[in-house]
FIZA-708343 format. One record per atom (N, C-alpha, C): x, y, z; residue in one letter. Coordinates in steps of 0.1 Angstrom, whole numbers, padded with zeros to 4 digits, always signed. Layout:
# residues N
XYZA...
# end
This chain:
# residues 236
+0010-0009+0004X+0000-0002+0004X+0008+0017+0003X+0016+0013+0006X+0027+0024+0011X+0034+0025-0004X+0037+0019-0011X+0046+0016-0024X+0033+0020-0030X+0023+0017-0032X+0018+0017-0043X+0012+0039-0044X+0009+0043-0026X+0010+0056-0023X+0020+0062-0029X+0031+0062-0025X+0038+0066-0033X+0045+0072-0053X+0040+0059-0059X+0037+0055-0075X+0026+0067-0076X+0015+0068-0068X+0004+0078-0071X+0008+0089-0071X+0016+0092-0058X+0019+0106-0058X+0035+0108-0068X+0036+0103-0077X+0047+0104-0086X+0043+0108-0102X+0032+0096-0105X+0022+0102-0114X+0020+0113-0112X+0015+0120-0100X+0005+0132-0104X+0017+0148-0099X+0024+0138-0099X+0032+0147-0092X+0032+0169-0108X+0031+0163-0112X+0024+0178-0120X+0014+0189-0116X+0009+0178-0108X-0006+0185-0103X-0010+0194-0088X+0004+0174-0085X-0001+0179-0067X+0016+0178-0064X+0024+0187-0051X+0033+0183-0048X+0033+0171-0044X+0046+0170-0046X+0049+0156-0043X+0065+0153-0032X+0065+0139-0028X+0080+0142-0022X+0093+0143-0029X+0101+0151-0028X+0111+0147-0032X+0124+0136-0039X+0122+0131-0024X+0130+0113-0024X+0122+0107-0010X+0124+0092-0011X+0118+0085+0002X+0131+0077+0006X+0133+0079+0020X+0149+0060+0022X+0143+0057+0032X+0143+0042+0032X+0131+0033+0031X+0145+0022+0036X+0147+0023+0049X+0159+0016+0060X+0149+0005+0067X+0157-0007+0064X+0150-0016+0070X+0165-0029+0072X+0155-0043+0074X+0169-0054+0074X+0169-0061+0058X+0153-0056+0052X+0150-0061+0041X+0153-0050+0031X+0166-0058+0017X+0171-0053+0004X+0154-0048+0000X+0156-0038-0008X+0142-0034-0018X+0135-0049-0027X+0145-0056-0031X+0143-0063-0042X+0139-0081-0034X+0142-0077-0023X+0137-0091-0017X+0120-0086-0006X+0120-0074-0002X+0108-0070+0005X+0098-0076-0010X+0104-0068-0029X+0089-0069-0035X+0091-0080-0039X+0096-0099-0035X+0092-0107-0035X+0083-0114-0027X+0085-0105-0013X+0073-0114-0003X+0060-0103-0009X+0058-0092-0018X+0048-0090-0017X+0043-0092-0032X+0045-0095-0044X+0040-0102-0049X+0042-0115-0052X+0027-0115-0060X+0025-0132-0062X+0036-0137-0071X+0031-0149-0067X+0049-0157-0070X+0051-0164-0086X+0043-0154-0100X+0048-0163-0111X+0053-0143-0111X+0052-0136-0104X+0059-0127-0112X+0066-0121-0102X+0077-0130-0091X+0094-0122-0086X+0097-0127-0098X+0103-0109-0093X+0117-0103-0106X+0122-0098-0093X+0140-0094-0095X+0149-0088-0090X+0148-0072-0094X+0145-0071-0107X+0147-0054-0110X+0142-0043-0108X+0142-0037-0105X+0131-0027-0094X+0131-0013-0102X+0120-0009-0104X+0119+0007-0105X+0132+0017-0098X+0130+0017-0083X+0132+0024-0073X+0153+0022-0073X+0153+0036-0065X+0167+0031-0064X+0176+0026-0062X+0190+0021-0063X+0199+0009-0054X+0197+0012-0043X+0195-0002-0032X+0189+0001-0021X+0210+0003-0017X+0211+0013-0008X+0225+0017+0000X+0229+0009+0012X+0240+0004+0009X+0241-0004+0020X+0243+0007+0037X+0234-0001+0042X+0236+0012+0057X+0247+0010+0067X+0252+0017+0070X+0270+0018+0077X+0268+0023+0084X+0259+0028+0093X+0257+0032+0106X+0254+0017+0118X+0264+0022+0128X+0266+0010+0138X+0251+0013+0150X+0243+0006+0150X+0229+0009+0156X+0230+0007+0168X+0242-0003+0177X+0241-0003+0187X+0247+0006+0194X+0242+0008+0208X+0254+0017+0217X+0268+0006+0221X+0281+0018+0221X+0293+0019+0227X+0293+0017+0245X+0306+0008+0250X+0301+0012+0266X+0303+0030+0269X+0304+0038+0262X+0305+0053+0266X+0297+0052+0268X+0287+0048+0261X+0271+0056+0250X+0263+0050+0263X+0263+0037+0267X+0253+0031+0277X+0262+0042+0296X+0277+0036+0294X+0275+0047+0302X+0271+0063+0299X+0269+0067+0297X+0264+0082+0295X+0249+0087+0300X+0246+0074+0292X+0221+0073+0298X+0229+0072+0311X+0238+0064+0318X+0232+0059+0330X+0239+0073+0338X+0249+0078+0339X+0252+0091+0339X+0241+0100+0344X+0234+0104+0330X+0219+0111+0334X+0210+0104+0343X+0210+0092+0340X+0199+0084+0354X+0203+0088+0366X+0221+0087+0371X+0226+0089+0385X+0223+0108+0388X+0218+0111+0381X+0221+0126+0382X+0203+0133+0391X+0199+0117+0380X+0184+0121+0387X+0169+0116+0405X+0183+0102+0399X+0180+0092+0412X+0190+0095+0423X+0202+0092+0419X+0218+0093+0424X+0217+0081+0436X+0222+0069+0428X+0217+0055+0435X+0233+0047+0440X+0235+0059+0430X+0256+0054+0440X+0259+0042+0432X+0257+0043+0420X+0261+0027+0412X+0272+0036+0410X+0286+0021+0404X+0294+0021+0391X+0290+0024+0377X+0292+0032+0375X+0287+0039+0363X+0291+0035+0352X+0306+0034+0353X+0314+0025+0341X+0315+0012+0341X+0315+0007+0358X+0310-0006+0354X+0302-0016+0354X+0289-0007+0356X+0278-0011+0356X+0275-0014+0336X+0279+0001+0330X+0276-0002+0321X+0282-0010+0310X+0294-0016+0315X+0302-0028+0309X+0295-0038+0309X+0292-0037+0320X+0283-0055+0320X+0270-0052+0314X+0263-0041+0318X+0247-0044+0303X+0259-0045+0289X+0266-0042+0287X+0266-0044+0271X+0273-0056+0270X+0287-0064+0282X+0291-0081+0285X+0276-0083+0277X+0265-0082+0279X+0251-0090+0280X+0249-0087+0261X+0245-0079+0259X+0241-0069+0252X+0244-0070+0237X+0260-0065+0237X+0271-0063+0231X+0262-0044+0224X+0255-0039+0229X+0255-0023+0232X+0237-0029+0222X+0227-0037+0215X+0220-0042+0213X+0208-0029+0220X+0205-0022+0214X+0198-0007+0219X+0184-0012+0226X+0170-0024+0223X+0162-0030+0229X+0170-0032+0245X+0176-0042+0240X+0187-0051+0249X+0193-0050+0264X+0195-0033+0260X+0200-0021+0265X+0189-0018+0279X+0178-0011+0273X+0168-0005+0278X+0164-0012+0283X+0163-0026+0278X+0153-0037+0286X+0156-0039+0300X+0175-0044+0302X+0178-0046+0311X+0180-0030+0319X+0176-0017+0316X+0172-0006+0321X+0164-0003+0333X+0155-0009+0325X+0142-0002+0325X+0134-0015+0336X+0141-0026+0339X+0138-0037+0345X+0147-0036+0360X+0159-0030+0359X+0163-0023+0368X+0158-0013+0378X+0151-0005+0373X+0148+0002+0372X+0130+0008+0381X+0125-0001+0377X+0110-0003+0377X+0103-0019+0381X+0113-0029+0384X+0104-0045+0384X+0119-0053+0398X+0131-0049+0398X+0142-0052+0404X+0140-0053+0419X+0146-0040+0416X+0141-0034+0435X+0134-0030+0441X+0122-0032+0433X+0103-0040+0440X+0105-0052+0445X+0112-0060+0435X+0104-0072+0438X+0116-0085+0439X+0128-0081+0441X+0138-0088+0446X+0145-0083+0459X+0149-0092+0468X+0156-0086+0478X+0171-0080+0477X+0167-0067+0479X+0178-0062+0473X+0177-0050+0482X+0190-0044+0487X+0193-0034+0504X+0185-0023+0499X+0196-0020+0489X+0192-0004+0484X+0198-0003+0467X+0193+0013+0463X+0195+0015+0448X+0210+0010+0441X+0217+0013+0450X+0231+0010+0449X+0234-0008+0442X+0225-0021+0451X+0225-0029+0454X+0221-0033+0439X+0215-0028+0433X+0202-0035+0422X+0211-0031+0409X+0222-0021+0411X+0227-0020+0397X+0245-0020+0396X+0238-0039+0405X+0257-0043+0402X+0254-0055+0393X+0256-0063+0395X+0265-0078+0388X+0252-0089+0391X+0246-0086+0401X+0237-0093+0405X+0221-0095+0407X+0221-0082+0403X+0209-0073+0394X+0210-0071+0384X+0220-0067+0370X+0221-0068+0361X+0216-0087+0358X+0215-0095+0362X+0218-0107+0365X+0206-0110+0364X+0197-0103+0375X+0180-0114+0377X+0171-0105+0364X+0178-0086+0359X+0175-0084+0348X+0171-0093+0340X+0185-0096+0334X+0186-0106+0321X+0177-0121+0323X+0173-0129+0337X+0166-0137+0335X+0151-0134+0336X+0151-0122+0339X+0132-0117+0338X+0133-0114+0322X+0141-0112+0313X+0138-0107+0303X+0139-0126+0294X+0153-0134+0296X+0149-0144+0286X+0131-0148+0290X+0133-0148+0306X+0118-0157+0304X+0104-0155+0299X+0104-0141+0298X+0094-0133+0286X+0093-0133+0269X+0084-0133+0267X+0077-0140+0257X+0083-0120+0245X+0086-0115+0239X+0093-0108+0236X+0090-0102+0225X+0077-0088+0214X+0083-0089+0200X+0096-0097+0192X+0105-0091+0201X+0123-0091+0197X+0121-0108+0194X+0122-0117+0202X+0122-0137+0206X+0113-0138+0197X+0103-0131+0200X+0092-0138+0189X+0089-0138+0175X+0097-0125+0169X+0103-0125+0155X+0114-0136+0153X+0122-0135+0160X+0133-0147+0163X+0129-0154+0158X+0122-0170+0172X+0115-0178+0167X+0107-0182+0153X+0106-0170+0153X+0092-0175+0134X+0108-0178+0124X+0119-0164+0133X+0130-0170+0114X+0130-0182+0116X+0135-0191+0128X+0141-0199+0134X+0132-0210+0121X+0121-0212+0124X+0115-0219+0115X+0112-0215+0101X+0111-0203+0097X+0109-0199+0082X+0128-0204+0075X+0132-0203+0084X+0146-0201+0074X+0156-0217+0078X+0150-0227+0080X+0159-0238+0089X+0174-0242+0083X+0178-0238+0074X+0192-0242+0074X+0194-0229+0084X+0192-0220+0082X+0199-0210+0097X+0198-0217+0109X+0188-0222+0118X+0181-0230+0122X+0194-0236+0127X+0194-0252+0119X+0205-0260+0116X+0221-0254+0122X+0228-0241+0118X+0236-0230+0116X+0241-0232+0126X+0230-0224+0134X+0233-0223+0153X+0230-0227+0157X+0223-0240+0158X+0227-0253+0165X+0241-0258+0159X+0241-0260+0153X+0261-0265+0149X+0265-0251+0161X+0268-0245+0157X+0275-0234+0167X+0271-0237+0184X+0260-0231+0184X+0261-0235+0200X+0259-0248+0206X+0254-0256+0198X+0254-0273+0212X+0268-0277+0208X+0271-0277+0197X+0290-0286+0191X+0302-0274+0194X+0298-0262+0193X+0308-0264+0188X+0314-0253+0181X+0310-0257+0163X+0314-0253+0155X+0317-0243+0150X+0329-0240+0146X+0339-0229+0141X+0331-0226+0129X+0330-0218+0121X+0315-0215+0109X+0324-0202+0108X+0332-0205+0092X+0339-0195+0091X+0331-0187+0080X+0322-0168+0080X+0319-0160+0076X+0320-0163+0060X+0310-0166+0056X+0307-0161+0042X+0294-0155+0039X+0294-0138+0037X+0279-0138+0036X+0281-0140+0022X+0280-0154+0013X+0281-0156-0003X+0264-0168+0003X+0268-0172+0017X+0253-0185+0022X+0250-0176+0023X+0240-0184+0022X+0225-0181+0024X+0222-0179+0037X+0225-0186+0043X+0221-0188+0059X+0227-0184+0065X+0242-0173+0066X+0248-0167+0069X+0247-0158+0064X+0241-0149+0058X+0236-0137+0051X+0223-0133+0053X+0209-0144+0057X+0200-0146+0065X+0201-0140+0081X+0216-0151+0084X+0217-0145+0104X+0224-0136+0100X+0232-0129+0095X+0232-0118+0098X+0222-0100+0095X+0220-0106+0081X+0209-0096+0080X+0204-0094+0091X+0199-0106+0099X+0181-0100+0105X+0189-0098+0122X+0206-0096+0120X+0215-0094+0135X+0211-0106+0140X+0213-0114+0143X+0212-0122+0152X+0231-0129+0153X+0238-0130+0143X+0245-0129+0140X+0264-0121+0139X+0273-0120+0140X+0281-0116+0134X+0295-0117+0131X+0302-0112+0121X+0318-0113+0119X+0332-0115+0132X+0334-0123+0137X+0342-0114+0149X+0350-0130+0141X+0366-0124+0143X+0383-0132+0135X+0377-0135+0125X+0360-0131+0113X+0366-0146+0107X+0356-0153+0107X+0351-0157+0119X+0339-0167+0123X+0327-0161+0124X+0316-0172+0123X+0301-0168+0123X+0304-0169+0142X+0301-0159+0148X+0291-0161+0157X+0282-0152+0162X+0273-0154+0176X+0260-0150+0178X+0261-0136+0181X+0253-0129+0182X+0257-0115+0184X+0266-0105+0196X+0256-0116+0205X+0253-0109+0221X+0248-0123+0228X+0255-0123+0242X+0249-0134+0253X+0236-0135+0249X+0233-0125+0251X+0216-0126+0259X+0208-0133+0243X+0208-0133+0230X+0206-0139+0217X+0213-0152+0221X+0227-0154+0228X+0236-0172+0230X+0220-0179+0235X+0222-0175+0252X+0214-0176+0257X+0201-0184+0251X+0191-0169+0247X+0175-0175+0241X+0177-0184+0229X+0185-0184+0222X+0189-0199+0216X+0190-0207+0217X+0202-0205+0230X+0206-0221+0230X+0193-0227+0244X+0186-0217+0251X+0170-0226+0259X+0162-0227+0243X+0156-0220+0235X+0150-0227+0225X+0150-0241+0216X+0165-0238+0217X+0172-0255+0204X+0168-0262+0217X+0172-0255+0226X+0178-0273+0236X+0162-0275+0243X+0153-0262+0244X+0143-0276+0247X+0137-0280+0235X+0132-0280+0227X+0128-0286+0205X+0141-0299+0211X+0148-0299+0217X+0160-0317+0213X+0153-0323+0225X+0151-0316+0240X+0147-0326+0246X+0128-0332+0241X+0123-0320+0235X+0111-0328+0235X+0106-0340+0224X+0123-0335+0215X+0120-0348+0204X+0125-0361+0214X+0131-0356+0216X+0142-0371+0222X+0127-0376+0227X+0125-0369+0238X+0112-0372+0246X+0106-0386+0238X+0097-0378+0230X+0089-0386+0220X+0093-0388+0214X+0102-0392+0207X+0108-0402+0201X+0114-0416+0217X+0115-0413+0222X+0120-0421+0232X+0101-0429+0237X+0098-0422+0237X+0079-0428+0241X+0080-0440+0229X+0081-0429+0220X+0071-0438+0209X+0081-0449+0203X+0091-0451+0209X+0099-0470+0209X+0092-0478+0215X+0090-0467+0231X+0090-0475+0247X+0074-0483+0239X+0066-0474+0230X+0053-0481+0228X+0044-0487+0216X+0057-0490+0210X+0060-0494+0196X+0054-0505+0194X+0056-0514+0204X+0048-0525+0208X+0032-0526+0207X+0027-0515+0210X+0016-0517+0216X+0005-0508+0201X+0016-0504+0188X+0008-0499+0180X+0013-0503+0165X+0024-0511+0167X+0032-0518+0150X+0028-0536+0152X+0023-0543+0141X+0024-0555+0141X+0036-0557+0141X+0037-0573+0146X+0053-0582+0149X+0049-0591+0139X
# end
């Protein structure tokens, strides 16, 4: 609908003012987006739109940027936290992922101190408090994780790659031409470190491991149960 709207504006540009330019920023290349909205028989890669520009801005927070936010918070709340140390701890879990950084801070501010056994606010903003916040996030169903689980089901080869990395410690060389690696990198689930594919941050790593482990446990349990009951359902 949005693309059709832009086209109508363009066709009527002599009669009505139109946009000079439009930038669409997201994880999907425009050509791949068109593959999702066109009928199967009309799939084409050629596009009437401008070429997709490589997005080079790092959207993740650095430890220094996290520390700056915490200093502003500390100015208002006077918790007595070690700002630099707390920022480093949060970064170690999130690698600066904006949503995860803010999710940890929100839980520390609004939930952990009130619901957990902490002596004061300063004790909340520590290794223990951040650990509690991370556990809360991992136990929740949030849109970020829902999208991740959906992508695992939609792209089984990507799922198999992540399983190899997490369960077998397999070293996978980073190759952007490999579809599974390209997809995982596009969605932000993996990054390139030392020439190899690595899960983007510790929280992703824990959530993926938790999900894939549960799947393995259930699959094996069902398989073992089926084998035990085989004689009741199969003729010999």
